[in-house]
Kinemage of the C-alpha trace (Angstrom):
@kinemage 1
@onewidth
@group {chain A} dominant
@subgroup {mainchain}
@vectorlist {calphas} color= white
{ca met a 1} P 89.266 90.933 98.843
{ca pro a 2} L 92.095 90.060 101.166
{ca ser a 3} L 95.359 89.106 99.891
{ca ser a 4} L 95.953 85.407 98.904
{ca asn a 5} L 98.765 85.343 101.352
{ca ala a 6} L 96.619 85.980 104.461
{ca pro a 7} L 96.667 83.147 106.740
{ca ile a 8} L 93.857 80.873 107.526
{ca ile a 9} L 92.237 82.096 110.739
{ca val a 10} L 91.150 79.517 113.313
{ca ile a 11} L 88.610 80.949 115.958
{ca gly a 12} L 89.004 78.828 119.096
{ca ala a 13} L 92.069 76.958 120.576
{ca gly a 14} L 90.128 74.202 121.889
{ca leu a 15} L 90.731 70.637 120.677
{ca ser a 16} L 88.983 71.017 117.224
{ca gly a 17} L 90.623 74.417 116.638
{ca leu a 18} L 94.131 72.953 117.554
{ca ser a 19} L 93.733 69.762 115.328
{ca ala a 20} L 92.430 71.648 112.469
{ca ala a 21} L 95.320 74.245 112.652
{ca leu a 22} L 97.817 71.408 113.038
{ca ala a 23} L 96.473 69.545 110.273
{ca leu a 24} L 96.330 72.576 107.860
{ca ala a 25} L 99.813 73.558 108.933
{ca arg a 26} L 101.113 69.976 108.256
{ca gly a 27} L 99.397 70.245 104.787
{ca gly a 28} L 101.483 73.547 103.960
{ca arg a 29} L 98.843 76.306 104.898
{ca glu a 30} L 99.674 79.229 106.952
{ca val a 31} L 97.578 79.369 109.978
{ca met a 32} L 96.670 81.669 112.852
{ca val a 33} L 94.640 80.533 115.816
{ca leu a 34} L 92.606 83.151 117.676
{ca glu a 35} L 91.383 82.227 121.447
{ca ala a 36} L 89.183 84.549 123.448
{ca ser a 37} L 90.361 83.076 126.745
{ca asp a 38} L 93.725 83.800 128.411
{ca gln a 39} L 94.877 80.124 127.769
{ca pro a 40} L 94.382 77.599 124.976
{ca gly a 41} L 92.178 74.239 125.814
{ca gly a 42} L 88.747 75.384 125.688
{ca cys a 43} L 86.639 72.786 127.639
{ca cys a 44} L 89.447 70.214 127.694
{ca ser a 45} L 91.633 72.084 129.877
{ca thr a 46} L 92.057 72.605 133.553
{ca thr a 47} L 92.369 75.644 136.318
{ca arg a 48} L 94.626 75.380 139.200
{ca met a 49} L 93.097 76.988 142.281
{ca asp a 50} L 94.232 77.041 145.930
{ca gly a 51} L 96.340 74.055 145.261
{ca tyr a 52} L 93.789 72.102 143.550
{ca thr a 53} L 93.336 71.313 139.798
{ca phe a 54} L 89.707 71.506 138.361
{ca asn a 55} L 88.387 70.516 135.017
{ca asn a 56} L 86.934 73.364 132.739
{ca gly a 57} L 84.594 70.688 130.969
{ca ala a 58} L 85.827 67.302 129.868
{ca val a 59} L 85.957 64.919 132.895
{ca tyr a 60} L 87.586 61.705 131.625
{ca val a 61} L 88.775 59.795 128.419
{ca ala a 62} L 86.808 57.345 126.851
{ca val a 63} L 87.617 55.633 123.723
{ca pro a 64} L 91.572 56.131 123.774
{ca ser a 65} L 91.869 54.019 120.686
{ca leu a 66} L 90.097 56.802 118.837
{ca leu a 67} L 92.421 59.402 120.305
{ca arg a 68} L 95.439 57.401 119.339
{ca arg a 69} L 94.214 57.303 115.673
{ca ala a 70} L 93.459 60.888 115.678
{ca phe a 71} L 96.895 61.902 117.084
{ca gly a 72} L 98.500 59.419 114.455
{ca glu a 73} L 96.826 61.319 111.570
{ca leu a 74} L 98.477 64.312 113.009
{ca gly a 75} L 101.865 62.703 113.059
{ca leu a 76} L 102.102 62.447 116.708
{ca asn a 77} L 102.209 59.487 119.203
{ca phe a 78} L 99.490 59.841 121.594
{ca asp a 79} L 101.043 57.339 124.353
{ca val a 80} L 104.280 59.547 124.142
{ca glu a 81} L 102.574 62.937 124.086
{ca val a 82} L 99.747 62.105 126.654
{ca pro a 83} L 100.314 59.106 128.977
{ca leu a 84} L 97.078 57.737 130.388
{ca val a 85} L 96.199 56.435 133.874
{ca ala a 86} L 93.655 53.625 133.680
{ca ile a 87} L 90.621 54.096 136.076
{ca asp a 88} L 90.559 50.913 137.882
{ca his a 89} L 87.246 51.419 139.645
{ca pro a 90} L 85.240 53.642 137.167
{ca his a 91} L 81.753 53.270 138.361
{ca glu a 92} L 79.632 52.443 141.320
{ca thr a 93} L 76.024 52.955 141.821
{ca his a 94} L 73.976 53.023 145.191
{ca leu a 95} L 70.350 52.011 145.197
{ca asp a 96} L 67.744 53.045 147.702
{ca asp a 97} L 67.181 49.532 148.808
{ca gly a 98} L 70.979 49.358 149.864
{ca thr a 99} L 72.047 47.581 146.790
{ca ile a 100} L 75.651 48.616 145.376
{ca val a 101} L 76.392 47.854 141.493
{ca his a 102} L 79.932 48.208 140.367
{ca leu a 103} L 80.643 48.503 136.656
{ca gly a 104} L 83.908 48.395 134.797
{ca ser a 105} L 85.106 45.371 132.966
{ca ile a 106} L 82.855 42.167 132.884
{ca glu a 107} L 85.630 40.613 135.148
{ca thr a 108} L 85.370 43.368 137.823
{ca ala a 109} L 81.383 43.782 137.740
{ca arg a 110} L 79.625 42.874 140.727
{ca val a 111} L 76.756 43.443 142.885
{ca glu a 112} L 76.630 43.975 146.781
{ca gly a 113} L 73.521 43.390 148.860
{ca asp a 114} L 70.802 40.622 148.912
{ca asp a 115} L 71.365 37.653 146.640
{ca ala a 116} L 74.754 39.291 145.615
{ca ala a 117} L 76.200 36.160 143.879
{ca ala a 118} L 72.970 35.527 141.853
{ca arg a 119} L 72.759 39.229 140.901
{ca thr a 120} L 76.239 39.504 140.038
{ca ala a 121} L 75.840 36.482 137.652
{ca leu a 122} L 72.778 38.178 136.211
{ca leu a 123} L 74.782 41.530 135.654
{ca cys a 124} L 77.719 39.842 133.941
{ca glu a 125} L 75.284 37.693 131.711
{ca gly a 126} L 73.629 40.921 130.629
{ca leu a 127} L 76.771 42.819 130.187
{ca arg a 128} L 78.470 39.739 127.969
{ca lys a 129} L 75.151 39.589 125.843
{ca leu a 130} L 75.170 43.310 125.376
{ca gln a 131} L 78.754 43.447 124.606
{ca leu a 132} L 78.456 40.511 121.977
{ca asp a 133} L 75.276 42.305 120.352
{ca trp a 134} L 76.827 45.828 120.263
{ca arg a 135} L 80.656 45.095 119.699
{ca pro a 136} L 80.283 44.992 115.867
{ca ile a 137} L 78.410 48.405 116.048
{ca tyr a 138} L 81.180 49.847 118.091
{ca arg a 139} L 83.836 48.601 115.709
{ca arg a 140} L 82.138 49.962 112.643
{ca leu a 141} L 81.477 53.524 114.126
{ca leu a 142} L 85.142 53.653 115.200
{ca asp a 143} L 86.734 52.277 112.045
{ca gly a 144} L 84.325 53.291 109.300
{ca val a 145} L 82.152 56.112 110.555
{ca leu a 146} L 83.377 58.720 113.236
{ca pro a 147} L 86.872 59.372 111.818
{ca phe a 148} L 85.510 60.331 108.343
{ca glu a 149} L 83.522 63.242 106.952
{ca pro a 150} L 79.933 62.426 107.291
{ca ser a 151} L 78.464 60.625 104.416
{ca leu a 152} L 74.957 58.981 104.137
{ca pro a 153} L 76.204 56.298 101.573
{ca arg a 154} L 79.161 55.521 104.052
{ca thr a 155} L 77.027 55.593 107.212
{ca leu a 156} L 74.419 53.260 105.660
{ca gly a 157} L 76.952 51.031 104.141
{ca gln a 158} L 78.442 50.563 107.723
{ca leu a 159} L 75.443 50.376 110.034
{ca trp a 160} L 72.118 49.573 107.855
{ca arg a 161} L 71.713 46.174 109.379
{ca tyr a 162} L 71.876 47.629 112.961
{ca leu a 163} L 69.620 50.496 112.407
{ca pro a 164} L 66.628 48.964 114.366
{ca arg a 165} L 68.667 48.383 117.399
{ca leu a 166} L 70.348 52.078 117.144
{ca gly a 167} L 67.050 53.499 116.793
{ca gly a 168} L 65.235 51.941 119.700
{ca arg a 169} L 64.858 53.519 123.160
{ca ala a 170} L 67.540 53.258 125.689
{ca asp a 171} L 65.384 52.322 128.546
{ca arg a 172} L 64.016 49.291 126.713
{ca ala a 173} L 67.273 48.383 125.374
{ca ile a 174} L 68.410 48.323 128.987
{ca ala a 175} L 65.530 46.180 130.113
{ca gly a 176} L 66.036 43.734 127.546
{ca tyr a 177} L 69.344 42.897 128.854
{ca phe a 178} L 68.848 43.276 132.668
{ca pro a 179} L 65.521 42.084 134.091
{ca asp a 180} L 66.569 43.154 137.653
{ca pro a 181} L 65.551 46.758 138.215
{ca ala a 182} L 68.372 47.558 140.292
{ca leu a 183} L 70.608 46.573 137.477
{ca gln a 184} L 68.839 48.422 135.131
{ca ala a 185} L 68.935 51.569 137.493
{ca ala a 186} L 72.947 51.001 137.503
{ca val a 187} L 73.334 50.620 133.796
{ca ala a 188} L 71.111 53.565 133.060
{ca ser a 189} L 73.099 55.630 135.346
{ca ile a 190} L 75.983 55.527 132.881
{ca leu a 191} L 73.671 57.888 130.592
{ca leu a 192} L 73.360 60.537 133.519
{ca tyr a 193} L 75.978 62.784 131.615
{ca thr a 194} L 73.693 63.327 128.751
{ca gly a 195} L 71.037 65.159 130.618
{ca thr a 196} L 68.394 63.462 129.308
{ca pro a 197} L 66.352 60.500 131.076
{ca pro a 198} L 66.745 56.867 129.410
{ca asp a 199} L 63.129 56.862 128.068
{ca arg a 200} L 64.022 60.004 125.963
{ca leu a 201} L 67.342 58.729 124.627
{ca pro a 202} L 67.856 56.478 121.710
{ca ala a 203} L 69.577 53.299 122.305
{ca ser a 204} L 72.545 54.465 120.347
{ca gln a 205} L 73.762 56.218 123.473
{ca leu a 206} L 74.663 52.773 124.977
{ca ile a 207} L 77.884 53.045 123.040
{ca gly a 208} L 79.081 54.941 126.125
{ca leu a 209} L 78.732 51.624 127.977
{ca leu a 210} L 80.500 49.816 125.180
{ca ala a 211} L 83.443 52.216 125.497
{ca leu a 212} L 83.696 51.379 129.213
{ca leu a 213} L 83.501 47.481 128.409
{ca glu a 214} L 85.879 47.537 125.579
{ca glu a 215} L 88.507 49.960 126.465
{ca gly a 216} L 87.679 51.472 130.108
{ca phe a 217} L 87.938 54.902 131.232
{ca his a 218} L 91.139 56.849 131.758
{ca leu a 219} L 92.679 60.138 132.785
{ca pro a 220} L 95.860 61.935 131.326
{ca arg a 221} L 98.593 62.348 133.957
{ca gly a 222} L 98.299 65.825 135.018
{ca gly a 223} L 94.669 66.119 134.203
{ca met a 224} L 92.429 66.743 131.052
{ca gly a 225} L 94.384 69.719 129.847
{ca ala a 226} L 97.242 67.482 128.961
{ca ile a 227} L 95.518 66.540 125.834
{ca thr a 228} L 95.305 70.107 124.410
{ca asp a 229} L 98.754 71.053 125.908
{ca ala a 230} L 100.181 68.481 123.515
{ca leu a 231} L 98.665 69.999 120.470
{ca his a 232} L 99.674 73.473 121.555
{ca arg a 233} L 103.293 72.431 122.086
{ca thr a 234} L 103.428 70.854 118.671
{ca leu a 235} L 101.808 74.062 117.035
{ca gln a 236} L 104.330 76.275 118.856
{ca thr a 237} L 107.257 74.156 117.657
{ca ala a 238} L 105.793 74.252 114.022
{ca gly a 239} L 105.798 78.175 114.308
{ca val a 240} L 101.880 78.434 114.218
{ca pro a 241} L 100.692 81.467 116.234
{ca val a 242} L 98.186 80.827 118.928
{ca arg a 243} L 96.801 84.174 120.190
{ca cys a 244} L 94.939 84.206 123.494
{ca gly a 245} L 92.875 86.945 124.706
{ca cys a 246} L 91.623 87.722 121.037
{ca glu a 247} L 88.002 87.686 121.076
{ca val a 248} L 86.428 87.453 117.519
{ca thr a 249} L 83.084 89.530 117.313
{ca arg a 250} L 82.352 89.190 113.704
{ca ile a 251} L 83.207 87.419 110.617
{ca glu a 252} L 83.145 89.682 107.730
{ca val a 253} L 81.495 88.672 104.311
{ca ser a 254} L 81.261 90.291 100.999
{ca ser a 255} L 79.541 88.916 98.094
{ca gly a 256} L 79.028 85.534 99.651
{ca his a 257} L 82.818 85.216 100.403
{ca val a 258} L 84.610 85.646 103.756
{ca thr a 259} L 86.982 88.549 104.045
{ca gly a 260} L 88.130 88.371 107.460
{ca val a 261} L 87.284 88.986 111.320
{ca val a 262} L 86.939 91.790 113.623
{ca leu a 263} L 88.332 91.542 117.255
{ca ala a 264} L 86.682 92.945 120.281
{ca asn a 265} L 89.130 95.673 120.293
{ca gly a 266} L 88.061 96.652 116.690
{ca gln a 267} L 91.136 95.278 114.937
{ca his a 268} L 90.255 93.756 111.378
{ca leu a 269} L 92.312 90.811 110.484
{ca pro a 270} L 91.971 89.951 106.692
{ca ala a 271} L 91.322 86.382 105.610
{ca gln a 272} L 90.110 84.270 102.699
{ca glu a 273} L 89.308 81.315 104.928
{ca val a 274} L 88.073 80.925 108.341
{ca val a 275} L 87.316 78.121 110.656
{ca ala a 276} L 84.941 78.815 113.351
{ca thr a 277} L 85.072 76.249 116.121
{ca cys a 278} L 82.370 77.846 118.469
{ca ala a 279} L 78.942 76.768 118.147
{ca gly a 280} L 77.348 76.891 114.740
{ca phe a 281} L 74.383 78.585 116.684
{ca ser a 282} L 77.072 81.346 117.738
{ca val a 283} L 77.958 81.834 114.038
{ca val a 284} L 74.492 82.290 112.747
{ca asn a 285} L 73.162 84.448 115.511
{ca arg a 286} L 76.269 86.502 116.702
{ca leu a 287} L 79.274 86.438 114.362
{ca leu a 288} L 77.742 86.915 110.966
{ca ser a 289} L 75.705 89.781 110.037
{ca pro a 290} L 71.948 88.859 109.729
{ca asp a 291} L 71.786 89.518 105.874
{ca ala a 292} L 74.784 87.309 105.347
{ca val a 293} L 73.739 84.196 106.958
{ca pro a 294} L 72.702 81.276 104.477
{ca arg a 295} L 69.126 79.813 104.690
{ca ala a 296} L 70.733 76.436 105.230
{ca met a 297} L 72.651 77.670 108.231
{ca gln a 298} L 69.726 79.359 109.491
{ca arg a 299} L 67.592 76.163 109.279
{ca thr a 300} L 69.907 74.198 111.226
{ca ala a 301} L 70.162 76.718 113.868
{ca arg a 302} L 66.495 76.743 114.237
{ca arg a 303} L 66.071 73.012 114.202
{ca ala a 304} L 68.911 71.547 115.997
{ca pro a 305} L 68.049 70.798 119.489
{ca leu a 306} L 70.354 72.065 122.209
{ca ser a 307} L 71.940 69.993 124.883
{ca his a 308} L 71.066 70.446 128.644
{ca arg a 309} L 72.568 72.896 130.930
{ca ala a 310} L 74.105 72.468 134.328
{ca ile a 311} L 76.079 73.722 137.114
{ca ala a 312} L 79.501 72.512 137.700
{ca val a 313} L 80.337 72.231 141.325
{ca gln a 314} L 83.937 71.684 142.159
{ca leu a 315} L 85.320 71.001 145.613
{ca gly a 316} L 88.565 70.840 147.082
{ca gly a 317} L 89.159 69.642 150.779
{ca arg a 318} L 89.580 66.657 153.081
{ca cys a 319} L 87.393 63.634 153.070
{ca ala a 320} L 87.608 59.884 154.046
{ca pro a 321} L 85.904 58.643 150.901
{ca ala a 322} L 83.341 55.750 151.224
{ca ser a 323} L 84.376 54.435 148.082
{ca ser a 324} L 87.518 54.168 145.808
{ca ala a 325} L 85.125 54.739 142.692
{ca phe a 326} L 85.873 57.576 139.976
{ca ile a 327} L 82.055 58.048 139.684
{ca val a 328} L 79.786 57.550 142.434
{ca asn a 329} L 75.985 57.519 141.852
{ca his a 330} L 73.151 57.373 144.254
{ca val a 331} L 70.071 56.942 141.982
{ca pro a 332} L 66.295 55.853 141.855
{ca asp a 333} L 65.026 53.325 139.661
{ca met a 334} L 65.626 53.770 135.865
{ca asn a 335} L 62.229 55.192 135.164
{ca arg a 336} L 62.525 58.021 137.767
{ca gln a 337} L 66.119 59.177 136.869
{ca gly a 338} L 64.636 62.171 134.912
{ca val a 339} L 64.202 63.733 138.077
{ca met a 340} L 68.010 64.230 138.477
{ca his a 341} L 67.834 66.505 135.546
{ca gln a 342} L 65.521 68.864 137.041
{ca val a 343} L 66.180 71.758 139.481
{ca ala a 344} L 65.650 70.439 143.002
{ca glu a 345} L 63.078 72.247 145.284
{ca gln a 346} L 64.597 70.521 148.373
{ca val a 347} L 67.818 68.955 149.160
{ca pro a 348} L 68.239 66.213 146.421
{ca arg a 349} L 67.672 62.733 147.651
{ca trp a 350} L 69.964 61.366 144.694
{ca leu a 351} L 73.328 62.597 143.534
{ca ser a 352} L 76.196 61.739 141.294
{ca trp a 353} L 79.796 62.886 141.530
{ca thr a 354} L 83.309 62.178 140.298
{ca ser a 355} L 86.571 61.962 142.536
{ca pro a 356} L 89.334 62.577 139.903
{ca ser a 357} L 91.859 62.752 142.923
{ca gln a 358} L 91.008 59.053 143.486
{ca val a 359} L 92.953 58.371 140.233
{ca leu a 360} L 95.604 61.314 140.238
{ca ser a 361} L 96.461 62.173 143.494
{ca gly a 362} L 98.445 65.191 142.233
{ca leu a 363} L 95.382 67.042 141.591
{ca ala a 364} L 95.153 67.974 145.129
{ca pro a 365} L 97.482 68.793 148.155
{ca ala a 366} L 98.660 65.751 150.084
{ca gly a 367} L 95.872 64.157 152.231
{ca lys a 368} L 93.189 66.146 150.315
{ca gly a 369} L 90.987 65.489 147.282
{ca val a 370} L 89.004 67.004 144.530
{ca leu a 371} L 85.045 66.227 144.062
{ca glu a 372} L 83.062 67.299 141.086
{ca leu a 373} L 79.421 67.186 140.342
{ca tyr a 374} L 76.896 68.888 138.097
{ca ala a 375} L 73.584 70.341 139.586
{ca pro a 376} L 70.701 70.271 136.932
{ca val a 377} L 69.523 73.562 135.468
{ca ser a 378} L 65.899 73.513 134.250
{ca gly a 379} L 63.091 75.939 133.754
{ca ile a 380} L 64.863 78.559 131.502
{ca his a 381} L 64.963 79.207 127.790
{ca his a 382} L 68.079 81.284 127.811
{ca ala a 383} L 71.530 81.262 129.988
{ca ser a 384} L 70.801 84.960 130.621
{ca glu a 385} L 67.650 84.011 132.804
{ca trp a 386} L 70.010 82.094 135.057
{ca thr a 387} L 70.964 84.122 138.122
{ca pro a 388} L 73.745 84.061 140.797
{ca ser a 389} L 71.077 83.488 143.412
{ca met a 390} L 69.873 80.592 141.643
{ca thr a 391} L 73.360 79.232 141.634
{ca glu a 392} L 73.905 79.812 145.089
{ca asp a 393} L 70.658 78.061 146.002
{ca ala a 394} L 71.524 74.810 143.974
{ca leu a 395} L 75.116 74.929 145.564
{ca glu a 396} L 73.558 74.991 149.136
{ca lys a 397} L 71.194 72.181 148.420
{ca his a 398} L 73.809 70.161 146.735
{ca leu a 399} L 76.506 70.525 149.335
{ca ala a 400} L 73.860 69.471 151.837
{ca ala a 401} L 73.090 66.387 149.827
{ca leu a 402} L 76.785 65.533 149.303
{ca arg a 403} L 77.478 65.966 153.072
{ca gly a 404} L 74.617 63.463 153.893
{ca phe a 405} L 76.630 60.922 151.811
{ca leu a 406} L 80.033 62.174 152.895
{ca pro a 407} L 79.525 63.310 156.560
{ca thr a 408} L 83.311 63.776 157.180
{ca leu a 409} L 83.780 66.088 154.169
{ca glu a 410} L 85.816 69.356 154.965
{ca ile a 411} L 85.668 71.832 152.196
{ca asp a 412} L 88.601 74.350 151.575
{ca thr a 413} L 87.672 75.588 148.266
{ca val a 414} L 84.567 75.785 146.048
{ca arg a 415} L 84.432 76.681 142.521
{ca thr a 416} L 81.169 76.803 140.330
{ca leu a 417} L 80.625 77.234 136.675
{ca asp a 418} L 76.823 77.917 135.890
{ca pro a 419} L 75.280 78.521 132.501
{ca gln a 420} L 76.326 82.169 132.261
{ca thr a 421} L 79.969 81.208 133.159
{ca phe a 422} L 79.875 78.426 130.639
{ca glu a 423} L 78.559 80.816 127.803
{ca his a 424} L 80.789 83.820 128.668
{ca glu a 425} L 84.103 82.093 129.830
{ca arg a 426} L 83.755 78.610 128.110
{ca his a 427} L 82.074 79.988 125.283
{ca leu a 428} L 79.298 77.391 124.959
{ca tyr a 429} L 76.294 78.847 123.180
{ca glu a 430} L 73.418 79.460 125.915
{ca gly a 431} L 75.550 77.502 128.245
{ca ala a 432} L 74.341 74.206 126.714
{ca leu a 433} L 77.135 71.683 127.727
{ca tyr a 434} L 77.309 69.470 124.505
{ca gly a 435} L 75.936 71.977 121.953
{ca val a 436} L 73.697 69.712 120.210
{ca ala a 437} L 71.743 67.487 122.241
{ca pro a 438} L 73.230 63.867 122.721
{ca gly a 439} L 71.126 61.265 120.682
{ca ala a 440} L 70.026 64.083 118.234
{ca asp a 441} L 69.667 63.238 114.396
{ca pro a 442} L 72.948 63.206 112.844
{ca asn a 443} L 71.376 65.588 110.167
{ca ala a 444} L 71.048 68.132 113.084
{ca tyr a 445} L 74.654 68.961 112.989
{ca phe a 446} L 76.242 71.971 111.225
{ca ala a 447} L 78.062 71.118 107.981
{ca his a 448} L 81.683 71.629 108.117
{ca arg a 449} L 81.568 73.423 104.929
{ca thr a 450} L 79.276 76.200 104.944
{ca pro a 451} L 77.450 77.831 101.538
{ca leu a 452} L 79.596 80.938 102.272
{ca ala a 453} L 82.898 80.564 100.369
{ca gly a 454} L 85.775 80.368 102.796
{ca leu a 455} L 83.858 79.737 105.987
{ca tyr a 456} L 84.227 76.337 107.605
{ca leu a 457} L 82.868 75.038 110.902
{ca ala a 458} L 84.261 72.643 113.463
{ca gly a 459} L 83.651 71.729 117.166
{ca gln a 460} L 80.938 69.945 119.019
{ca thr a 461} L 77.852 71.330 116.945
{ca thr a 462} L 79.577 69.543 114.016
{ca phe a 463} L 79.978 66.017 113.078
{ca pro a 464} L 81.100 63.838 115.046
{ca gly a 465} L 79.428 65.702 117.966
{ca phe a 466} L 80.483 66.018 121.472
{ca gly a 467} L 83.526 64.551 123.364
{ca val a 468} L 87.338 64.411 123.240
{ca pro a 469} L 87.847 62.211 120.299
{ca ala a 470} L 85.000 63.773 118.451
{ca ala a 471} L 86.224 67.228 118.863
{ca leu a 472} L 89.705 66.118 117.502
{ca tyr a 473} L 87.895 64.441 114.284
{ca ser a 474} L 85.814 67.487 113.860
{ca gly a 475} L 88.688 69.594 113.343
{ca leu a 476} L 90.688 66.844 111.246
{ca gln a 477} L 87.637 66.557 108.960
{ca thr a 478} L 87.172 70.408 108.521
{ca ala a 479} L 90.948 70.527 107.490
{ca gly a 480} L 90.343 67.784 105.016
{ca val a 481} L 87.561 69.370 103.560
{ca met a 482} L 89.452 72.676 103.192
{ca met a 483} L 92.491 70.821 101.519
{ca ser a 484} L 90.216 69.134 99.181
{ca asp a 485} L 88.472 72.579 98.272
{ca arg a 486} L 91.607 74.385 97.343
């Protein structure tokens, strides 16, 4: 049994690992963070390449109020540590009939094309009604559910009267507010990031639209990595070691109790408590000896649905953008948007991309910009089945599609992150971008406290799920459970 003086080991220096480590350190516990990559930040970080700054995962900040609250619980002032820039023109959707729909605040939402004035009025009317209906749910989630360790009585107490609305289908909810098919398609395109068509998503995923209407979308000055940089700085000031290049290959267990971890170089580090912020699937299938995995964890790993996979295609170059929007979508009608989540046999007809340098010009050299898009991955069961030739094929087709929309595009630099890259470099189990699929039953997540004494989980396969604020709170909640267990 390791000494009681052995530090808590946190596996992973992403948002959840850093927030858990800081909360534990502030609570008087000795902590050590181990990160497999050569820099902290996980999927909320950036990479500098040929003068361009590219995201390693997270693309923008939604729900900044929840980030402020999380930082406040860590004793930090978010607005001082991570100044945000509001995205003035967040979302623009193009339809096949030439209609263009702009989404942001209700005051700036508008339609271009036939009957623009009448359809703009319909759009704003639908957004107002949706916001009025869903604002109480949004507030209860932010104030009474997401910041707290999951509890069925708490969740039911906060949301019971809204369960029918939350449990409906997203496409039906959208159609109920927007009778115009073009408006339906534009609003549904907000959900493209989930990797799942609207007819297979619960209406609860419309919370993302509420976040846009209530608080807008934002970018940190300097890029998404500024958030994890702030936490890392604070840990350094507090004297908490964050050791990069330290891959954990085994969590050791004896008689149902954690005893330490083993690194890729064979080094054994003793610990009575370990926080694993990698996917719970990885803990079950890779880090624990098969005979040590509790049945409850096996059951969760077997039943929880994995999220989608995709290829991140990131471009640096020169282009006269046709739009000032941060997110630009070219989409079909709502009921056909599922095709955008399937590998394309030909050059894709529809496409979605982001332009972060439209908001932060410093992400690219003067006169140039950054474009990022996600090419779908389908037809495989494991990330290992995806090959470099598949990535090259997808890249060729999507660049051809992008040049069709942006004919003046001149590309200097191309970066791709495919399922194997996401698995081996970003440590996402099977390359699944969000771990557990968006819209999954809350019971699908791994618990923060495991049946193995001393082993705790955090990260996007635990409550509250994926996303920047959620990752922070998963770490905070896990730290809270550990402090209460002591």
